[in-house]
N, C-alpha and C positions, 0 to 999 in steps of 0.2 A: 504493500500500500504506500509506504513511504517512498519507495523507488518510483512508483507511478506519479506521486505528487511532485517529486523532484524533476521528473521528466516533463511534466505538465508546465511547471514554472520555467524550466529551461527553454521549452518550445515557445512559451509566451514571451520570454526575454529576447529570444532570437527574432521573433516576429516584430517586437517593439523596436529593436535596434534597426532591423531592416526597414521598417516603416519610416523611422526618423531619417535614416540615410537616404531613402528614396525621396522623401519630402524635401530634404535639403538639396538634392540634385535637381529636382523639379523647380524649386524656388530659385536656385542658382541659375538654371537654364533660362528662366524667364528674365532674370536680371541681366544675363550676359548674352542673350540671343543676339547674334551679330548685327542683324539688320536694324536694331534700334539705334545704332550709331548714325543712321541716316537722319538728318534733321530737316533737310529741305529737298523737295522734289519739284523739278521744273519740266513741263511737257511743252515742246515746241512742235506745232502742228502745221506742216506744210501741205502742198497740194499735188494730187493727180500725177503720180509717177509710179510705175511698177518697179519691182526690184531689178529685173533684167534691163529695163530702160536706162537706169543710172549705174547699177552696180553689177551688171552682167559679166563684166570683165575683171571683177575684183579677185585678187589671188586668194586661193583657199576657200572661196565661196562656191555654192551650188549655182553656177552661172550658165551663160549661154553655151559655153563649150561642153557642158555636161548634158545638154539637151539632145535627145535622140530625134531622128527625122520624124518619127510619129508624134513627137511633142511639138514640132514647129511647122510641119507641112500643113497648110491651111486647105480646108475643103470648101466646095461651093454648096449652094442650097440643096443640090441633089445628092450630096454626100460624096461626090467624086473629088479627088485631089486636084487642085487648080494647077495648071501648067506654069503659071506665073502669078505674082500678086496682082490684085486689082489695081487700077490707077489710084493715085492719091487724089481723091476727089477735091475739087475746089470748094472753098467756102466763100461767103460774101466778102470776107476781108482778106483772105489768103488765096492766091491763085493756084491753079493746078500745077503740081510738080511733074513735069513731063519726063518721066524716066521709067523704062520697063525694068522691073525688079524681079529677080528669081524668087521662087516660093520658099523663102527662108528669112531669118532675121537679117537686117542690114544696118549699117552704121550711118546715122543721120548726118554726122559731122565729117563724113568722108565721101569720096566720089561714089556714085554719080550725083548724089543729092547735095552734099557740100553745104549743109546748114549748121554753122557752129552753135554752141549752147548759148551764145549771146543773142541769137536771133529767134524770135518766137515762131512757132509753127501754127497751123490751124488747130482748132479744138477738135476733139474726138468724142463721139457719143460715149457717155459713161452713166448708164441708167440701169435700174434694177433688173428688169427682165432681159435686157440685152446682155448684161454681164453673166447672168446665169446661162444664157444660150451660148455665149462665147466660150465659157469654161467647158461646157458640153460634158458634164460628168467627170471632169478632171483631165480630159484629153487636150483642152486648150487649143482646139483646131478650127474654131469658127469665129475667131476674132476678126479676121479680114472681111469675111462674108457679111457679118452682122453690123459692122461699123459704118458710119457715114463718112469716114475718112479713108476708106479703102485700105491700101497697102501700108499707110503710115503707121498702123497699129504694130507692125513688126519692127519698127525702128528703135534703135538704142544709141547711146552716146559712149564715147570713151570717157568714162567718169573720172579717170586719173587726172584729167585736166581741171577738175572742179575742186574748190577749196575744202569741201566737206570730206572728200576722199581721204585726205591726210588725217583728219580727226578719226575717221573709221579705221585707218591703219594703226593709229596710236591707241585706240580704246577698243570698243566692242561693236562689231557689225552683226546684227541678227539676220541670218539669211533664210529663215523660215518663219517670218512674221507676216501674217495675212490681215487684210482689211476686215474689220469686224462684220460688215454687212455687204451684201451684193450692191452694186450700183454706184451712186454718186455721193457728192459732198454732203448734201443735207442729211441723208440717212446715216452716214458714217460719223458725222458730228454728234448726232443723237446717240449713237452707240458708244461714242467716247465718254459721254457723261451719264447715260442711264442704262446702256446695254438693252435698249428697248426700241420698238418701232411704234411711234404714235398712231392712234387710230381715231377716226371720226366717222361714226356710223351714219351721220347725216350728210356726208360728202356728196356733192352733186354727181349724178350718174355720168355726166359728160366728162368728168375728171377721172373716171375709172377706166383702167386698161381693159381691153377685150382679149380674151384668151381662147385658144382652140381646145379641143378635148384633151390634148396632151399637156395643157397648162402653159403653152408657149404663146407669145404675142401673135395675134392674127395679123397677117400682112394685107395691106390694102390692094385692091384690084390693079392699081397702076404700078405696083411693085414689080420689077423685072425678074424673070426667072433665074438669071445668073448674076452673081456679084461682079462679073466683069463688065456688065452693061451699065450699072448704076447702083447707088446705095439703096438698100431696102427701105420700104416705107411701111410703118406699123400703125395699128390702132392702139396707141400708147396713152398713158395718163399718169397723173401724179399718185393715183391710188390703185391699190389692188381691188378686185371686184368686191371683196368683203370689207373695204373701207380703211385699210392701213396705208399710211403715207410713206411710199417707197421712193418717190421722186420729189423734187423741190416744191415746197409750198412756203408761203411767206408767214413770218411771225405776226402776232396780233399787236405788237408794240413797236414803236419806232426805236431804232432805225429799221425800216421795213421797205420792201420793194413796192409797197402800196402807199401812196400819199394819204395823209389824213383827210377826212371829209371837211369840206368848207363849212365853217361854223361849228364843227365838232371839236372834241378834245384833240389837240394837235399831237399829243403824246402817243396816240393810238393809230394803227392802220385804219384806212377808210373802208367803206362798205362797197366800193365799186367792183371788187372782185373777191374771190375766195381767199380767206385767211384761216390758218389753223386756229381753232379755239384754244385758249390758254390751257396748258397741260398741268396735270397734278401728279404724274408718276414720280416716284422717288428717284432722285439723282445722286451722284457722288457728292454734289454740293450739300444735299440734305444730310447724308451720312457723316460727312466731315463736320458740318455745323453741329450735329447732334453730339459729337464727341469734343466740341469746342476746339477743333483743329482749324487754324487760320488758313484761308485760301482765297484765291482771286482768279478770275478769268480776265486776262489782259488782251484787248483787241486793238491792233494798230488802227488808228483813225477813228476810234470810238466817239470821241468828243465831237469831231468834225461831222461825223455821220449823224449824231444826235441832232446837231444844229441843222443839218441838211434835211433830216427826216421830218422836222416840224413845219417845213414849208408846204403850203397847199398845192394841190395838183396843177394849178395854173402857172406855177413857177418852175423854172428849169432846175433840176437837181444836178449838182456838180461833183458829188462824192459817191452816193449810193448807186452802184452799178453804172458808174460813169465810164464811157468809152472815150473820153477826152484824153488825148495824149498828155502824160505827165501828172495825171490825177491819181489819187489813192485807190480808186476803184474798189470801194468798200462793198463786201459781199454780205448782205444781210442774212442769208441762209447759212452762213458759217458761224453764227452766234447762237449756239444751242440753248443757252440758259434764257435767252430772250423770248423763248416760246413757253415759259413756265410761269404759272400764276404767282408763285412765290417771289418772282423777280419783276413783278409788274411795276410800271412807273409810279413813283411815290413811295415804294416800299423800302424799308431799311435794308433788306437783303440786297436789293439792287444797288443801293448806294455803297454798301460795304464790299460787295464781291465782283461787280462788273466795272472794270477799270479800263483806262486808255493805255495804249502802248507806251506813251511817254511816262506814265506812272511806273511801268515795268522797268524802263531804263533807269529811272530815278531810284527805284527800290534796289536795283542791282548796285548802283553807284554808292548808295547809302548803307548797304548791307541790311536792308529792312524787308526783304522778300518774305511773304507768308510761308507757312510750312509746305503748302502745295500751290504751285503757280501753273496756270495754263497760258500759253502765249500764242495768239493767232496773228500772223502777218497780214498786212493789207494786200489787196489784189495784185498790186504791181510788184510785190516781193514774195509771192507765195509759190512760184514755179508752175502755175497753172497754164497749160497750153491754150492758145487762142488769144489771151489778153496779157500774157507776159512770157518771158523767156526763162530758161533754167538758171543761167549764170547769175542773174541779179538776185534771185532769192537764195541761191546757194551761198553767195558771197555774204548776204545779209545775215543768214543763220550762222555762218562761220564767225562773223564779227561779234554776234551775240555770245557765242561760245567763248570767244576770247575775253569778253567782258566778264562773263560768269566765272571763268577760271581764274580771274584776278580779283574777284570780289572777296569781301570779308567772310561770306558765308560758304565759300567754295569747299573748305575742309570737310563739311558734312553734307555735301550736295550730290544729288543724282540728277542728271539732265537726260531726258529721253527726246530724241529728235526723230519724228516719224511723219508719215504722210497719211492723209485721210483716206485716199483710195488710189487706184491705178490710173485714173484718167482715161480709161479706154485702151491703154497700151497692153500688148501681149506680155505674158510671163509663162515660162514653161512648167513651173512647179504646180502640181495639183493641190488645191486647198484641202485641209483636213476635213473629216466628217463633222458636220455641224447641225444646223437646224434650218428652218424655213428661210431664215434671214441671212445666213452666211455660215462660215466666213467666205469672203470673196477672194480676189486675186492677191498674190504676194506683193508686198510693198517694202521699201527700205526702212530700216530702223537702226539708229545709232544709240548706244548707251554710254554716256560719258560721265565719269565720276572718279574722285580719288579712290573709291572702293572698287571700281570696275577692273576687270582683268585687262591686261595690256596686250595689244596686238592680237586680239582674239576674235575668231569668227564663231558665233554661237549658233549651233545647228538646232537648238531646241525649237519645237513648234509653239509659236505664239500667235495671238491675234490682238486686235485693238482692246478687247476686254481684259487682256493680260495686264494692261496699265491699271485698270480698275482693281484687278486682283492684287497687284503689287501695292497700290496705295492702301487698299483695305487691310492687307496683311501688316504693313508697317505700322498703321495707326489703330489697329484693332477695331475696325469699323464693322457695321452691319453689312453683310454681303448682299449685293444686288442680285435679284433672281436670274437676270439674263446672262450673267457672266458664265462663260463656258467652263465646264469642269475638265475638259480634255486638252486644255492649253496651259502652258506654263505661266508662272507669275514673275518672270524676269530674274529670279534669284540666281539662275545659272550664269548670269553675266558678271557676278561679283566674286571678289576674293577678299574676305574680311580678315584682318590680322589682329 
């Protein structure tokens, strides 16, 4: 009996000591978990470039030279391989590039096209259903046939001539980072902040896309049977048939692409055409604020666009969607928080969190950036085809990185430079399995930080929601439901000491 009691107390003592030791380890791991050394996160959000378009020649990356013929040979509407790429169709502002191109990727800044990165090209269609069709289940072989820019989709640059290339060489380039949603800028900005697709069940029927029984866009009768004859024409719309906003719609608040009503509240978009009703879905801004983590969305040209936005419809706008040479060309649909009721005109959250690009520069200089910063360049500096060139934006971002790396807050900073979407350009990598909304085509992403691995190509699969996952992990936030479980949280890019 005594021996059994001794054994009982001995076992209890072993259990107690083990429990104390385990608790100490767990407590210690919470205190010393390495990512808590990160004090400031900065996201710089550029525009409309696929990975292969800018970094397809990057050493050690999964680039163009790794693409097999079945990944780049483009097919026509009938499924047959094209003998050559379709012509680069002219746009209203950019003439036709007269060059017969083989059915393969080609260098834009080399013969026979010879357009350096300092010269803007025409825009390319980059919309939800078109992107799904171009990806074609991961084959990526319908980009040229579905595009309104023809063969231009297969173009790429020698990115080694660009300033950001050196930052990628010195720090981390993620070569399997995919855009969060299929399609364009509006939807991917929403996925950056909420991992969600806004819905309006009352959206007008004329704004809804028409689909065939296979779920693809219906082509209009005038659409030619071959991509070699002309760009296809679709029954497209801003909404899915069930009322989700997958292409650009305007925000309800200024700055908006819709001027205010004459005699109405000038801070609001007018009623002349459709505007998305104020949204209430939870965003990363909500989860950051709930934990009292300081944050801001900095938009280049925000203050000037606000002033421009309150002008009535009878006055010419000079900033919002301006095509005047030398203007900021502010893109209202690139401002995702301006769609949410929490940030309505007159609200404290709007004043606290929606800031001008000049405020961003001043905060860098003063060492007063909030814990999380999003920065959106103006249209003339965001690298978007059609209204700007690659080099101007690339140089602008490189200059920002230089400022950030010399700031007081640099020692605990992580900077993520990425692109909202591919801009309609081809990429050979198949997106990972996702959901109805994405992920879409692969895009470039650089991770720059004192904690980042040096000279490293990160092959981990990420998408835009990985940024939300990273922020959420660092600050212990509530997870947003749309964040995908099968993509990484960027931690593979770091080496904490």
